[in-house]
C-alpha positions as CSV (number, residue, x, y, z in Angstrom):
1,M,-8.7,-11.4,31.9
2,A,-10.2,-12.7,35.0
3,N,-13.0,-11.5,37.2
4,R,-11.2,-10.2,40.5
5,H,-12.3,-9.6,44.0
6,K,-12.8,-5.1,44.0
7,D,-10.5,-5.1,46.8
8,F,-7.8,-6.5,44.8
9,D,-8.4,-4.0,42.0
10,E,-8.1,-1.2,44.6
11,Y,-4.8,-2.0,46.1
12,V,-3.6,-2.8,42.7
13,S,-4.5,0.8,41.7
14,Q,-2.9,2.2,44.1
15,E,0.0,0.6,43.8
16,F,0.6,2.3,40.4
17,E,0.6,5.1,42.6
18,N,4.4,4.5,42.9
19,I,6.2,5.3,40.0
20,E,8.7,2.3,40.7
21,F,5.6,0.1,40.7
22,A,4.9,1.2,38.1
23,Q,7.6,1.6,36.0
24,S,8.4,-2.4,37.3
25,Y,5.0,-3.9,35.9
26,I,5.0,-2.8,32.4
27,T,8.7,-3.6,31.9
28,H,8.5,-6.9,33.6
29,L,4.9,-7.5,30.7
30,I,7.5,-6.2,28.0
31,N,10.3,-8.2,28.9
32,D,9.9,-10.7,31.0
33,E,6.6,-11.8,29.8
34,G,7.1,-10.8,26.3
35,L,3.7,-8.6,25.5
36,S,4.4,-6.1,23.2
37,L,4.5,-2.7,24.4
38,E,1.0,-1.8,22.9
39,D,-0.6,-5.4,24.6
40,A,1.6,-3.9,28.3
41,L,0.5,-0.5,28.0
42,R,-3.1,-1.6,27.4
43,D,-2.7,-4.2,30.6
44,S,-1.0,-1.2,32.8
45,I,-3.4,0.9,31.8
46,V,-6.7,-1.8,33.2
47,S,-4.7,-2.3,36.6
48,M,-4.1,1.0,37.3
49,G,-7.5,2.4,36.2
50,L,-8.6,4.0,33.2
51,Q,-9.5,7.4,34.8
52,S,-5.8,7.6,37.0
53,F,-4.5,7.4,33.6
54,A,-6.4,9.7,31.6
55,D,-5.7,12.0,34.2
56,K,-1.7,11.7,34.3
57,A,-2.0,11.6,30.3
58,D,-3.9,14.8,31.1
59,V,-6.2,13.1,27.9
60,S,-10.2,12.0,28.1
61,I,-11.1,9.0,29.3
62,S,-12.9,8.2,25.9
63,Y,-9.6,8.2,24.1
64,V,-8.3,6.2,26.6
65,S,-11.2,3.4,26.3
66,D,-10.9,3.9,22.6
67,F,-7.2,2.6,23.1
68,V,-7.8,-0.3,25.4
69,N,-10.7,-1.9,24.3
70,K,-8.7,-1.7,20.8
71,R,-11.1,0.5,18.5
72,K,-8.0,3.3,18.4
73,K,-4.4,2.7,17.6
74,W,-2.1,5.4,19.3
75,S,0.9,6.2,16.9
76,T,4.0,6.0,18.1
77,D,4.5,9.1,18.8
78,N,1.7,9.0,21.3
79,L,2.6,5.7,22.7
80,V,5.6,7.1,23.6
81,K,4.4,10.4,24.9
82,H,2.3,8.3,27.4
83,L,4.9,6.4,28.4
84,Q,7.2,8.7,29.5
85,K,4.3,11.2,31.2
86,V,2.7,8.6,32.6
87,F,5.5,5.7,33.7
88,K,8.7,8.2,33.6
89,L,10.0,5.8,30.9
90,K,12.0,5.8,27.7
91,I,11.7,3.5,24.9
92,K,14.7,2.0,23.3
93,L,15.5,0.7,19.7
94,S,18.2,-1.2,18.5
95,I,18.9,-3.3,15.6
96,D,21.5,-5.6,15.3
97,T,23.2,-7.8,12.6
98,S,22.3,-11.5,13.0
99,D,26.3,-12.3,13.4
100,S,27.1,-9.9,16.0
101,P,28.6,-11.5,19.2
102,E,26.1,-11.5,21.7
103,V,26.7,-9.5,25.3
104,T,25.9,-11.4,29.0
């Protein structure tokens, strides 16, 4: 990630206090940018600030840092729990056959 000005980082971090902004940010990374759930969550955590995420998720900053720096992988259950608690988002999984008509 490119080095940004500290004021910009603080501005983005403050924007994450708005739940609609936070939800839009992470869903954009997944749906429009094609990031995996884990990578989108890592990016969002860095943008909002590790301490802020840790406080909202009620976990230690070292736990968050280990995830962000890929020293630890979170289980699917933990990913779902943290997305719900911090971002008020739900994960939906759907499986379809390749010959199913596409809904537009």
